[in-house]
C-alpha positions in Angstrom: 75.5 106.0 84.9 78.4 104.2 83.2 81.6 103.6 85.2 84.9 104.0 83.5 87.0 100.8 83.5 90.6 101.3 84.3 92.6 99.7 81.5 95.2 98.1 83.9 92.5 95.9 85.5 91.8 94.0 82.3 94.5 91.9 80.7 94.2 89.9 77.5 96.9 87.5 76.2 96.1 86.9 72.6 98.7 84.2 72.3 96.9 81.9 74.7 93.4 83.5 74.4 93.1 84.3 78.1 91.3 87.3 79.6 92.0 88.2 83.2 90.1 90.8 85.2 91.7 92.1 88.4 89.1 92.8 91.1 91.5 93.4 94.0 95.3 93.2 94.4 96.6 90.7 96.9 98.2 87.3 97.3 96.3 84.4 95.8 95.5 81.6 98.1 93.3 79.4 95.9 91.7 79.1 92.4 88.2 77.8 92.0 86.7 76.7 88.6 83.4 78.6 88.6 82.3 77.2 85.3 84.2 75.4 82.5 86.9 77.7 81.3 86.2 80.3 84.0 88.4 80.4 87.1 88.1 82.7 90.1 91.1 83.5 92.3 90.6 84.0 96.0 92.6 85.3 98.9 93.0 83.5 102.3 89.7 84.9 103.5 87.9 83.7 100.3 87.6 87.2 98.8 87.6 87.5 95.1 90.9 88.8 93.6 90.3 88.1 89.9 88.5 86.3 87.2 90.3 84.3 84.5 88.5 83.4 81.3 90.2 80.7 79.3 89.4 80.5 75.5 88.1 84.0 76.0 87.2 84.7 72.4 85.0 81.6 72.2 83.5 81.9 75.7 82.7 85.6 75.4 81.2 85.2 72.0 78.8 82.5 73.4 77.9 84.8 76.3 77.2 87.7 73.9 75.0 85.5 71.7 73.0 84.2 74.7 72.5 87.7 75.9 71.4 89.0 72.5 68.8 86.2 72.2 67.4 86.9 75.6 67.1 90.6 74.8 65.4 89.8 71.5 62.8 87.5 73.1 
């Protein structure tokens, strides 16, 4: 079953090529670089608030290519 994604939880800034996905609202306590160009924002208790993808068009294109090649194999 597909879930509908609320449009206000995904933000894309074309000018700086950053995609932000809101997981939960709340005050940010820290940011952790999960991978090059991918940051996760956490609250005081270490719970995930959001995911920020820098250079989103490039990073998501690479992810899509890798996924396609795994499916084709």
